[in-house]
N, C-alpha and C positions, 0 to 999 in steps of 0.2 A: 558541533556548530552546524547550523543549518542556514540555508539561504532561500530567499523567496525568488522563485523562478517564474517568469512571465510567459513561457511558451504556451501557445494555444494547443491543447491536446484534444482535438475534436474527434479523433478516431482511435480505436483500440489498437494495441499492439506494441511491438518493440520499436524504439527509435534510438537515434544517436544524437545527443546534444553536445556539440563540440566533440570531445573524445569519450564522452560518458554514455554508456548504455543505459537506457531508460525504458521501463515498461509501464504503460498506462492501461488501467482496467476500469472501464466505466461500470457503475453499479447495474445499469440496465442489461449488461451482458451476463449477469449472474442470476441464479434463482433467488427469489425474494427471501426464502428461508435460510440462505447462506449467511451465517454470522460474519460481521466484518473481520473479527479476529481470524476466522478460518480463511476468509478471502485474502488476508494479508499473507498468510503462509503460501497459499496457492499462487499469488502474484510473485512473491519472492522466489518461489521454485521456478516459475517461468523465467524470471529475470536471470536466474543462475543456470538455467538449462538443465534442471534436475527434477526428479520426482519429489513430491511433498515429503515422502518418507526419508529423504536424504537431508532434510533440514534438521540438523541435530540440536542446535541451540533452541531451548524452549523460549517461546515468545514472552512468557512471564519473567524472563531474566531482564527484560528491558522496558516492558510496559504491562500494565494490568489488562489482560485480554477481556475480562468481564467489564471493566470500565469502558474499554473501546466499544464493546457490544452495546452497553447501556447508552452510550453517547450517540451512536450512529445507526442503531438498528431501525428505528422509526424515522425514515427519511423525510416523511411529511411534516414531522415536528422539529426537525433539525434547523438550527440557526444557519442561514445560507452561507455565511462567511466562516463558519466554524471548521476547524481542522485540527488534527493532532499530527505532529511530526516527531519522529524518533529514529535513532540509528539502530540497525539490526542486521547482523551478519554481513558487515561491510557494505551496507546499503542505507540510504536515507529513504524512509517510508513515510508517505503522506497519505492520511486517510481523511477525505473531505466529508463534510456534513451530508452531502448527497449520496455518499457511499462509494464515490470514485476513489481509486487507489493509484498512487504514483510511486514507483520504486525506482530509485536512481542509484547506480553503483557509486560508492565514494571511496572504496579501498579494495584491496585484494582479499579474497576469502581466506 
């Protein structure tokens, strides 16, 4: 189950929303050639405070990485309000059409 959160995330970094750790990563902070699926792993690793190699669960266990890349690689063609939300590794991950990624802890790893 996911919830729509209305927090204004205007700057990159880790935040706390209530008691919940959250990491916001704007697309503008990443190289244009970084696929959204790769960025998801990078932001999740940041949220967990580990290296990307320590994320053992494959992303494809919960979402099709190729589909995420196809939907959100060309930010200029993306539907402004589009986003995909899924649970991954005890976190809620939101990938926005503009490439921004929000990772919110929802459980313990």
